[in-house]
C-alpha positions in Angstrom: 3.8 10.4 -2.8 2.7 12.3 -5.6 2.2 15.8 -5.4 -1.5 16.5 -6.2 -2.3 18.6 -9.3 -4.4 21.7 -9.1 -5.4 24.1 -12.3 -6.7 27.2 -12.4 -9.0 28.3 -15.1 -8.2 31.8 -15.9 -11.7 33.5 -17.9 -11.4 36.1 -19.9 -13.3 36.5 -23.4 -14.8 32.3 -23.4 -17.2 32.9 -21.2 -18.9 29.7 -21.4 -18.3 26.2 -20.3 -19.2 24.0 -23.0 -16.9 23.9 -26.3 -14.0 25.6 -23.6 -11.0 23.9 -24.2 -9.4 25.4 -21.0 -12.4 23.5 -18.7 -11.9 20.4 -20.5 -8.1 20.2 -20.5 -8.2 21.7 -16.8 -10.6 19.0 -15.5 -8.9 16.1 -17.5 -5.4 17.1 -16.1 -5.9 18.1 -12.4 -6.9 16.6 -9.5 -8.4 19.5 -8.1 -9.7 22.9 -10.4 -10.8 26.3 -9.4 -11.3 29.3 -11.9 -11.2 32.9 -11.7 -13.0 36.1 -13.3 -11.8 39.7 -12.9 -13.6 42.9 -13.8 -10.6 44.9 -14.6 -11.0 48.3 -13.3 -9.3 49.8 -16.4 -12.0 48.2 -18.8 -14.8 50.9 -17.1 -12.2 53.9 -17.4 -12.1 56.7 -20.3 -9.7 56.0 -22.9 -7.5 58.9 -24.6 -10.6 59.6 -27.2 -12.9 60.5 -23.9 -15.2 57.7 -24.2 -15.3 54.8 -21.6 -14.0 51.7 -22.5 -17.2 50.0 -21.6 -20.5 51.6 -21.1 -23.5 50.4 -19.4 -24.9 48.3 -21.9 -21.8 46.0 -22.2 -21.3 46.2 -18.5 -24.8 45.0 -17.5 -24.7 41.9 -20.3 -20.8 41.0 -18.8 -22.5 40.8 -15.4 -25.4 38.4 -16.7 -22.8 36.4 -18.5 -20.6 36.3 -15.6 -23.5 35.1 -13.3 -24.5 32.5 -15.6 -20.7 30.7 -15.9 -20.7 30.7 -12.0 -23.7 29.1 -12.1 -22.7 26.6 -14.8 -19.4 25.9 -13.1 -21.0 25.4 -10.0 -23.0 22.3 -12.0 -19.3 20.8 -13.0 -18.4 21.1 -9.1 -16.1 24.1 -9.8 -16.0 27.4 -8.1 -15.6 30.9 -9.7 -14.2 33.5 -7.8 -14.7 37.0 -9.1 -12.9 40.2 -8.3 -13.4 44.1 -9.0 -9.0 43.9 -9.5 -6.4 44.2 -12.2 -5.5 40.3 -12.8 -2.0 41.1 -11.9 -2.8 42.5 -8.6 -4.5 39.3 -7.8 -3.8 36.4 -9.7 -0.3 35.2 -8.4 -1.9 35.6 -5.0 -4.7 32.6 -6.0 -1.9 30.6 -7.5 0.5 31.1 -4.6 -2.2 30.7 -2.4 -3.6 27.8 -3.7 -0.7 26.0 -4.9 -1.6 26.2 -8.5 0.4 23.7 -10.8 -1.2 25.0 -14.1 -2.8 28.1 -15.2 -5.7 27.4 -18.4 -6.3 30.6 -20.5 -7.5 31.4 -23.8 -4.7 32.8 -26.1 -5.0 36.6 -27.2 -2.5 38.8 -29.2 -3.5 42.1 -28.8 -1.3 44.1 -26.7 -3.3 44.8 -23.7 -4.2 41.5 -23.0 -0.5 40.6 -23.4 0.6 43.3 -20.9 -1.6 41.8 -18.6 -0.7 38.3 -19.0 3.5 38.7 -19.0 2.8 40.9 -15.5 1.0 38.0 -14.3 3.6 35.9 -15.4 6.2 37.6 -14.2 5.2 37.7 -10.8 4.9 33.7 -10.4 7.2 30.8 -9.9 8.5 29.5 -13.2 7.1 25.5 -11.9 3.5 27.0 -12.9 2.8 26.0 -16.4 0.5 28.5 -18.1 -1.5 26.7 -20.9 -3.3 29.0 -23.5 -5.3 27.9 -26.5 -7.0 29.3 -29.3 -10.9 28.8 -28.9 -12.3 31.5 -30.2 -12.1 30.3 -34.1 -14.0 28.6 -36.4 -10.9 27.7 -38.2 -8.1 26.7 -35.6 -5.0 28.5 -36.6 -3.0 25.3 -36.6 -5.2 24.3 -39.7 -6.0 27.2 -42.0 -3.9 27.4 -45.3 -2.1 29.9 -44.4 1.0 31.2 -42.2 -0.2 34.0 -40.1 2.3 36.7 -42.0 0.7 35.6 -45.1 -3.0 36.1 -44.4 -4.2 37.7 -47.6 -5.6 41.0 -47.4 -8.6 40.3 -49.7 -11.2 38.1 -47.5 -12.5 36.1 -50.6 -9.2 34.6 -51.1 -8.9 33.9 -47.4 -12.3 32.2 -47.1 -11.6 30.3 -50.7 -8.7 28.8 -49.4 -10.2 27.9 -46.1 -13.2 26.1 -47.4 -11.3 24.4 -49.6 -8.8 22.8 -47.1 -9.8 23.3 -43.6 -12.1 21.2 -41.5 -14.2 22.8 -38.7 -12.9 20.8 -35.2 -15.5 18.7 -32.8 -16.4 20.6 -30.1 -14.9 20.0 -26.7 -16.8 18.2 -24.2 -16.9 18.4 -20.2 -17.5 16.1 -17.3 -18.2 17.2 -14.1 -15.7 17.0 -11.1 -16.4 14.7 -8.1 -18.2 17.3 -5.5 -15.4 17.8 -3.0 -13.8 20.0 -5.7 -16.4 22.9 -5.2 -15.0 24.9 -2.1 -16.9 27.9 -0.4 -16.6 31.1 -1.7 -17.2 34.7 -0.5 -16.7 36.6 -3.5 -19.3 38.8 -5.2 -20.2 39.3 -8.5 -20.2 43.5 -8.5 -23.1 45.3 -9.5 -23.5 47.7 -12.0 -23.1 50.6 -8.6 -19.8 49.0 -8.3 -18.5 49.4 -11.7 -19.5 52.9 -11.7 -23.2 52.9 -13.7 -26.9 53.3 -12.7 -29.2 50.3 -13.5 -31.7 50.6 -16.3 -34.7 49.5 -18.1 -34.1 48.1 -21.6 -35.8 50.4 -24.0 -39.0 48.3 -25.7 -37.8 49.5 -29.0 -34.4 47.6 -29.0 -33.9 44.6 -31.6 -31.6 43.3 -28.9 -33.5 42.4 -25.5 -31.7 39.5 -24.9 -29.7 39.0 -21.7 -26.3 37.6 -21.4 -24.6 34.5 -20.8 -24.2 30.8 -22.1 -27.9 30.0 -21.0 -29.1 32.6 -22.7 -27.0 31.9 -26.2 -28.2 28.5 -26.7 -31.7 29.4 -26.1 -30.9 31.8 -28.9 -30.1 28.9 -31.1 -32.9 26.9 -30.5 -35.5 29.9 -31.2 -33.4 31.1 -34.0 -33.1 27.9 -35.7 -35.6 25.1 -34.5 -38.4 27.1 -32.9 -38.9 29.8 -36.0 -36.6 28.2 -39.0 -35.5 31.7 -39.3 -32.1 30.5 -40.0 -33.5 29.4 -43.7 -34.2 32.9 -44.2 -31.2 34.7 -42.9 -29.4 35.7 -46.1 -33.0 37.5 -47.3 -33.5 39.4 -43.8 -30.1 40.0 -42.5 -30.3 43.6 -43.8 -33.4 44.6 -41.3 -33.3 47.3 -39.3 -36.3 46.0 -36.8 -37.2 43.5 -34.6 -35.3 40.8 -33.3 -35.2 38.1 -36.2 -34.0 39.9 -39.1 -30.5 38.4 -38.2 -29.2 35.8 -35.9 -27.9 38.4 -33.0 -25.3 36.1 -31.8 -22.5 38.6 -32.1 -22.9 39.8 -28.4 -22.4 36.2 -27.1 -19.7 35.6 -29.1 -18.1 38.5 -28.8 -17.4 37.4 -24.8 -17.4 33.7 -25.7 -20.6 32.8 -23.9 -20.5 30.6 -27.5 -18.3 29.5 -29.5 -18.1 29.7 -33.5 -17.8 26.0 -33.7 -21.2 25.4 -31.4 -23.2 27.7 -33.9 -21.2 25.6 -36.9 -22.0 22.4 -35.8 -25.8 23.3 -35.4 -25.9 25.1 -39.0 -24.6 21.7 -40.1 -27.2 19.5 -37.9 -30.1 22.0 -39.2 -29.0 21.5 -42.4 -29.3 17.7 -42.2 -32.9 18.0 -40.6 -34.6 20.9 -42.2 -32.5 21.8 -45.0 -29.6 23.5 -46.8 -29.5 26.7 -48.6 -28.1 29.9 -49.3 -29.2 31.3 -46.1 -27.9 28.4 -44.0 -24.6 28.8 -45.8 -24.9 32.6 -45.5 -24.7 32.4 -41.7 -21.2 30.2 -41.8 -20.0 33.1 -44.4 -20.5 35.6 -41.9 -19.0 33.3 -39.2 -15.8 33.3 -41.4 -15.4 37.2 -41.7 -15.3 37.1 -38.1 -12.2 34.8 -38.2 -11.1 36.8 -40.7 -10.8 40.1 -39.0 -9.1 38.0 -36.0 -6.6 36.7 -38.6 -5.9 40.3 -39.6 -5.5 41.6 -36.4 -3.1 38.7 -35.6 -1.1 39.5 -38.9 -0.9 43.2 -38.2 -0.6 43.6 -34.6 -0.9 47.2 -33.5 -1.3 48.7 -37.0 -5.6 47.9 -36.6 -5.2 51.0 -33.8 -2.9 53.2 -36.2 -4.3 56.5 -38.1 -3.3 54.6 -41.3 -4.8 51.3 -40.6 -3.2 48.3 -42.2 -2.7 50.1 -45.5 -0.6 52.8 -43.7 -2.7 55.3 -45.7 -2.1 59.1 -45.2 -5.4 60.9 -45.1 -5.9 64.1 -43.8 -8.6 62.9 -41.3 -10.0 65.5 -39.1 -11.1 66.1 -35.3 -14.0 68.4 -35.4 -15.3 67.8 -31.8 -19.0 69.7 -32.9 -19.3 67.3 -36.0 -18.7 64.2 -33.7 -21.0 65.2 -30.9 -23.7 65.7 -33.4 -22.8 62.4 -35.0 -22.8 60.7 -31.6 -26.5 62.2 -31.0 -28.0 61.8 -34.3 -28.0 65.4 -35.2 -26.3 65.0 -38.5 -27.5 66.1 -41.8 -28.8 62.5 -42.7 -31.7 61.1 -41.1 -31.0 57.8 -41.3 -27.3 58.1 -39.8 -29.3 59.8 -36.9 -31.8 56.9 -36.3 -28.8 54.5 -36.2 -26.8 56.8 -34.1 -29.9 57.2 -31.2 -30.5 53.4 -31.7 -27.1 52.9 -30.7 -27.3 55.3 -27.9 -30.3 54.2 -26.0 -29.8 50.6 -26.7 -26.1 49.6 -27.4 -27.1 48.2 -30.4 -27.1 48.8 -34.1 -27.6 46.6 -37.0 -24.7 45.7 -39.5 -26.3 47.9 -42.1 -26.7 50.7 -40.0 -22.9 50.2 -38.8 -21.7 50.5 -42.4 -23.8 53.5 -42.7 -22.4 55.3 -40.2 -18.8 54.5 -39.9 -18.6 55.4 -43.8 -20.7 58.2 -43.0 -18.0 59.4 -40.3 -14.8 58.7 -42.3 -16.0 59.4 -45.9 -18.5 62.3 -45.7 -17.5 63.9 -42.3 -13.5 63.3 -43.0 -13.4 62.3 -39.3 -10.5 60.5 -37.7 -11.9 57.0 -38.0 -10.6 55.5 -34.6 -12.4 58.1 -32.6 -15.2 56.5 -34.1 -14.4 53.0 -33.1 -13.9 54.2 -29.8 -17.3 55.1 -29.8 -18.6 52.0 -30.6 -16.0 50.4 -28.2 -17.9 51.8 -25.3 -21.5 51.1 -26.5 -21.7 47.9 -28.3 -22.9 45.1 -26.4 -21.2 42.8 -28.9 -17.8 44.9 -29.0 -15.2 42.5 -30.2 -11.7 44.3 -30.9 -10.7 42.3 -33.9 -14.6 43.1 -35.6 -14.7 47.0 -34.2 -11.3 47.8 -35.7 -11.4 45.4 -38.6 -14.6 47.1 -40.1 -13.6 50.7 -39.0 -10.6 50.4 -41.2 -12.9 48.5 -44.0 -15.2 51.3 -44.0 -12.9 53.9 -43.6 -10.5 53.3 -46.4 -7.4 51.7 -44.5 -8.2 48.3 -44.4 -9.3 45.3 -46.4 -11.8 46.6 -49.0 -10.4 46.3 -52.1 -12.8 48.6 -53.9 -12.5 51.5 -50.8 -16.3 52.5 -51.4 -18.2 55.5 -50.2 -22.1 54.6 -49.0 -24.6 56.9 -50.6 -26.6 57.2 -47.4 -29.8 58.4 -48.9 -30.1 55.9 -51.3 -28.9 53.0 -48.8 -32.2 54.3 -46.8 -34.6 53.6 -49.8 -33.1 50.6 -50.4 -33.2 49.2 -46.8 -35.8 51.6 -45.3 -38.1 52.8 -47.8 -41.0 53.7 -46.1 -39.1 55.1 -43.1 -40.2 52.7 -40.1 -36.9 52.6 -38.6 -35.9 56.2 -39.0 -39.8 56.7 -37.5 -39.3 54.6 -34.8 -36.0 56.3 -33.5 -36.4 59.9 -34.6 -40.1 60.0 -33.2 -38.9 62.7 -30.9 -37.0 64.9 -33.7 -40.4 64.7 -35.7 -43.0 66.2 -33.0 
């Protein structure tokens, strides 16, 4: 009698069931399936720049995301085992104990993720097959018109070629397994306290008052597209600073994979067919292509994205003045517009795209501080931290990345253009004003 095939889905930054190739393949190829997620303790420790890798805002969002994932997997009769341990200390035991024949996971290429995977593989039998797939892109690596080492250094060249010749693949659908597949589960999702944080109330001023998880992401699409039709004016409002609807706010869910870029893309196409197509509907696709581009830049350049000279290997004289760094972090610089954005980040874990470009440019081009320190602070604080976009954008504004013009922002002019009545600055600097 043929041995039953048993699959394990190892979740990392793909915290959803819809359009998740790993989940679809595991269900199709196995008689039984279980799933695992590890809250890796290293993700909550301090990095070499002195910041926690993950601060409280993203930690809470992650807990909410895993809670939703567990619930949605249960509807498919799949058990999610959740641990607060290093994957390499745990997953080999799960594979052995459950006689797993195949492990399904999202392909990652940054050094830390690759090292963890190799550590897991080194402890399991060669008969166990690891099936990794790229499930985080809009344009799949197999479909783009470039070899990875030939990815252009200018975004427009990448975008033009991809738009001409690359089709977005359809979403992966999922069918539930039989009820017999569901097994009892004693594991618990860690609390904020377990991860080393005190729980907190969301600041009422935040532009991102949303919770984590796939259901919340789909609710946001429903609201932003179909209920308010804000997608139709996205290009006109996307440089806003206050409130929930000046931009799509999809980035936190995209960052941990609670929703896929493809799901958003196909919903935009549906919207264009039913409501209407314009510059704004296209511009959200344009931003998804930017997100892809930074992933490809990271794939092409490897660890260079973390080096002081960036992918251009530029030799600037960067400073590490701790007083200037702390003033920037605490919103105590000479620029009120920078200060307002930095306080917003400190209080909420969110900052607008316009804000990020300004505070990043100020940090690296005005204060001449080592851009990697700013990037590490963003990594700690941002709800929507994504390694590729964060380091790609920081290199870009610091003159060591993909900006062919190597520009420096005029902060005062930016404040006049985007916060002419100082509403945003008043919102976040009120303690300093009185």
